[in-house]
N, C-alpha and C positions, 0 to 999 in steps of 0.2 A: 122774451125767451121761451122756447117751447118747453112744455112740461113732459114731453116724450123724448127720452134720450135713448138712442140706439148705440150699442157697442158692436162694432164690426171687427171681427178677428179674421183677417184675410191677408195672405202674403202676396197674392197676385196683384200687382200694381194697377193694371188696367181695370180689373174687376172692382178693386177697392175704390179707385177714383170715380168710376161710373156710379157706384152705389152711394158714395159720399155726396156727389153732386145731385143725384136724383132725390135722395131722401131729404137733403137740405132744402131743395126746391119745393118740397112738400111740407116744410116747416118742422122738420125733425131736427133735434140736436144730435149730431152724429159724432162719435169719438171712434178712433181707429187704432188698432194694434196689428202689426204684421207678424207677431209671434204669439205662441200659446201662453208663455210665461208672462209676457207683457199684458196680454188680454186678461189673464187671471188677476193681475195686480190692478188693472183698470176697473174690473168688476167689483173688487173689494173697496176701492177708494172713490170711484166716481158714480156708482149706483145707477146703472142703466135700467131702463124700463124693460128692455128686451135685448137679447144677444143674438147676432147673426154669426154663426161659427163655421168656418171652413174646416174640413176634416184633415186635409193635407197641409201641414204647417212645418216650418223648417226645424223647430226645436222639439216639438212633441205633436202627437196627432190630436185631432179634435176630440176623440174618445176620451183621452186622458184629461184634456181640459175640462170636458163636461163632468167627468168623475170628481175632479178637484172642486169644481164650482158647486156640485151637488153635495159634497161632503162638508162644506163650511156653512154654518148657520146664516151668515150674512148674505150669502149668494145662492143658497139652495133653492129659493123660490122664484128666482128671475127666469122668465120664459126664455127658452133657447130654441132657435131654428137652425138646423144644420144646412150648410151649403156644400155640395159635393158633386164630383163627377161620377161617383159610383151609383149605379142604378140597380144594383143587386138587391133582391128582397132581403137577404140576410143582413146587409148593411143598414137598411131601413129599420129592420127589427132591432138591431143592436143599438142604433141611435135612440129609438123610442124606449127601449129597456133601460137605457142609462138616464132617462128622465127628460129627453128632448121633447119639445111640444110639437115640432113639425120637422119636415125633411124635404128639402128642395134640391132637385138635380140640375146641374149645369149642362148645357146652357138653359137658362130659365127666362120666362117672360117677366120683365121687371115690374110691370103693373100687377101681375098675379102675386109676385113676391110682396109688394106693398099691401095688397089685400089680405094676404096671409099674416103679415105682421099685425095689421089692424085687427084681424080676427083673433089672434092669440091674445092680444092685449084686452080686447073686449070680453073674451071668454073668461079670462082671469078676473076681470072686474065684475062681470055678470054673476059669476059663481061665488062672489064675495071672498075671493082668495087674495086679491090685491086691491088696495084702496086707491081710488082714482086720483086723488090730489097728490099723493106722495109716492105711489107705486109700492108701498110697503105691504108685507103680509098682514092680513086682517082676519077677523071672524074665526072660522074653523082652523086656520093655520096657527093663530095665536093659541087657541085652546089645545091644539095638537102639540105644540112645543111645550106648553105648561104640563100637559099630561105625560109627555115623554120624560121630562125631568122628575116629575113626582114618582113615576114608576121606577126610575133608575135609582131613586133614593139618593140622589147626588146633591151636594151642597151648592146652592146658587142663591142669588139675590134677585128678587122681582121688584123692579122699579116702575113707577108710573111717572111720566114726565109731561107736565102741562105747560101751556103758554098762558101765563097770567096776563089778563087784559086783552086776549085775542078776540073774544066775542064782541067787546066794545069796539075794538079796532075794525072788525069785520062789518059791524053795523054802520060805522062812519065812512070807511074807505071802500066798501063794496066787497062782495064775496070773492071777486077775482083777485083783488089785492090780498084778501085773507087767505086764499088758497096759495098764493105765492109765499106768504109767510109760513104757512104750514109745510110747504115743500122745503123751504130753506131750513126750518127747524129739523125736519126729518133727515136731511143731508148732514146737518151739523151733528146730530146725535149719532148717526151711523159712522161718520168720520171719527168721532171721539172713541166709539167702541172699537173701531178697527185699529186705532192707534194705542189705546190703553187697556182694552179688554183682552179676552182670550178667543181662540179660534171657534170655540163652542158657543159664544155669545150670540144673542138673537135680538133683533129690533123689529117690532111690529106696531100696529096702530089699531085701536078700538074706538070708534067714533072720533072724538077730538083728543084722545089721550094716547100718547106714545107709550109703548110697553117695552121695557128693556129687561132681558133675562141674562144675567152675567155671572160667570164663575170666578171673577176676580176676587182675590182675598180682601182687598181694601177698595171699597167703592167710592170713598171720599174724593180721591183725585179725579175719578171719572165724572162725578157730579160737578165738581168745581170747574173742570175743563169745558164741559158742554155748556155750562151757564156762562162762562167767560167768553167762549167763542160766539155764542148767540148774542150776548149783550154788546159785543164789540161791533157787530154789523147790523143789528136790527134797526138802528136809527135811519138807515138808508131807505127803509120802507115808509118813512113818514115824510110829510111836507117839511120844508125848511122851518116854517113857523112852529109846527108841533114838535119837531126835533129840538129846536132851540129852547122851548119852554119846558121840555121834558115830558110831554104827554098831550092828550087830547081833552077837550072840554065837551062834555055831553050836555044837551039841553041848555045852551048858553042863554043868559038873560031871562031865565025862568026860575021859579022856586025849586025846580028839580035839577038845577045846574050842578054838575059833578065833574071833578077832575080825575082822569084815569092816567096814571103814569105810563111811560114807555114800557112796552111788553118785556117780560123776562120769564125765564124758565123756572118752574117749581118742580121739585122731585120729592117723591114719598115712596116708602116701601109698603108693599101690600101683597096679600095672597088672594085677593078677590078676583075671580075670573071675569066678573061682569064689570070690568074696569071702566068702561065708557058710561056706565049707568050710575056711577057714584054722584051724589049731590055735590055741587060745587059751592065754594064759598064766594 
């Protein structure tokens, strides 16, 4: 499965079908909505790496869609490329002012569009704004969210979420498999926050630690739900033998032999901004 998920918000059937087939042929995971409202919901629940957004939609215009996505903490950092038939300079400026990353005028060269998609994603990763494995905000964006809440003097809870046993799993199963687990954990955490948190909640990542900033009054149900969802599906990332015995054996048949149980999520509250640098147990 591709680690790059595109959300296409486009009501023109022919354009949508062309883009779906083209990007899928280039190993992108593409999801599609033909309305603005449906696109906003998909962005909140299916966590795209980038959004291709048409301006002329049947229920609301793309400007309004962009405003709503940029207003919510869970979607505000997803790169957006506008697709439009308007070539006026004022429209381009308006799109960029709303927080769009690029602006493509129809009819467009589809290979150029793919290169612009790649460029937007690479730029976000290169500037340490989005973490490559999960697509989540990282580095300065996490610090920015923390600082914004501190300055607002607003009550919130800062959670660090770690995958216990991930490093050992990564060593045995390879970094590719480890990245798949990290991506799955990120989607599980975001889905839980979307369902049980508040519109102002934020999910990011620093090194191998997920960062959750939530304004929910009671965080216990959130912690329990994300752990349960992760535990329910994580066995699928193991071989049948390891899943059956409940973990992996490191250094078998040596004095250093050690059993590491199936991975699970661990949560802890912290105010330390250098979350990824904490010593692990």
